[in-house]
N, C-alpha and C positions, 0 to 999 in steps of 0.2 A: 651565728656556727653554729654546724652541725655536719654530720655522716651523713649517708643515703644506708635509707632503708626503707623498709615499708608494715611489714608485720612481719613479727616471728619468722617466719620463714624466710624470707629475706633481706638477708642482708649482702650484699656481693663485698667482697674484697678488693676488689682494684674500682675504683672508677677515674675512666678518661673523660677528658675535655678536650674537644677540638676546635679553634676559634676559627671560623669560614668568614664572620663579618660580625668587628664590635661596631657597638653606640657610637654613637659621634660625643656624649656625652657619658660620664660614669662608666659602673661595671666592671668597675675593678674590683680585682680577686682580692680574697684571704684566706689565707692556712695556719692552725696552728698543729704544731706536735703533742699529740695525747700526752706523750713520756714526759713534754717539760711543764705541761699543764699541771700533766700530778703531783713531780716534785716538787712546782708554786703552791698545790694545794696542801702538802702535806708537811710545807712552811708556816703557810700564814691560816691555813682553815680545816688541821689536820681530823676536828669530828666531821667536814661534808665529805672526808674520801670513802671512811663508814660508809654514811648514805647514804651515797652516790651508788652502793654495792647492792644497795636493796631493790628489789622488782618493781618495775612503775608500769602500767596501762599504757597503751600509744593509741591513738584509734586512726579507724581504718579507713580509709579510703576509699572504698568498692564499689560502683555503679552496679544497684539492681541485687542488692545484696538482700535478702531472706531474711535474715535475725540480725542486724549492724553491731547490735547489744554483746549478744553471743559471742560475735567476732571479736569485739575489741575484749572483753572479758576472757578470752583465750590472746590476748595479746600482749604479755606481759613479760616482761625482763630489762635486767638492768641494766644502766645507763652508765655506770663505770666496769669491768671484768680485769683482774686480778690477776694474772696466771702466768705458767713458766718463759712464755717466751716476752711477759711482760703486761705493760695496763693494755688495754681496746675503750675504745668508746663507742655506744650507741647513742645520738645524742639528739632531739629534734623536741625544741621545750614549749613549743605550741603545739603539738599534736600529743604529746602528753600531757601537758594541763587537762585538751579539749578533752581527751581518753577519759580523764579523772571527771573530768566535769560532766561529762554524758552519763559513765556509771551511778553518778550521785556518792561518788567517793574522793571527796576533797581531800587535795595533797595537805599534810601539814605544814607546821610554818617552820619546821626543822626542815622539810624538804624545800619549803622555799627558801627558802634561805642556802641551803645545796645546791642549789640550782642556781642562784643569787652569783654565789662564791663562784661557781663553775664561770658560768658566763664573764665575771670579772676577770677570771687566769685565759679563757678566750681570748681572748681582749688586749692584755697584757703587752704593753711593748716586748717585753721578755721570749712570747710565746708565740705571738702574729706574726708575721710577714704579709706585708700586702704587695702587690705588685698586677700590673695587665696588661692581661694574654694580648698578643695583638695576632692579628690574621696573618695562619697558615701557624701559628704555637698547637702546640698539643702538652696536656698536664695531664697528670695520670698519676696516681697517691695511691694509696693505699687506706681504705675506707674505714678500718681500725682504728690506725694508727697520725692518720693526719684528718681533721677537719677544716672542713671547707665554709666559706661565705661568697657573696660580692654584695657591692655596691646598688644603688639606685641607676639606675641608668636613663636614660631618653633616646629614645628609639627616633630614627630618619624612618618615614612613612616612605620612602623612596626607596631603602639601601636597611632593614629592619635589622637589627641585630639579631645573628644566628652560631649557636653554638654545638654543636652537637656532642653525644655524651652517650656516653657506655659504661654498662655494667658487666663485672668481669668475674664469674668465680673462680 
């Protein structure tokens, strides 16, 4: 489960997906409400809520970058932010772990435990909704309040899966 964003200055508010052609096998979608996830964490792992509000490095994928490590060093932000409009999330665990690894700044045991607790909450049946986008369906989510993902899929080489993504601020 993740939110879409790549760099500190790139965090679209809205993410849209339009299903043009679904894969014949798999590719189901999953959504989780950030509010429900934070409530779950506050009840079951309250120490993780504070930890997730700390800043973490996130790797940057910029082909041809002159100094990619400097880009990563300047690409640091909290996973969880709690503000006047409620909780919001910026999370893609793989790229956070990769950024810390590339900078030789290992994540602590507490960081990894907080990510594990977050992943468990994101996938908890009370927080996660699973469904299948069909041809013609459009999904529009608040990228700060809803986390998304999809299942693995198998393509048909004659009619490959095709979804159109939109980032909108």
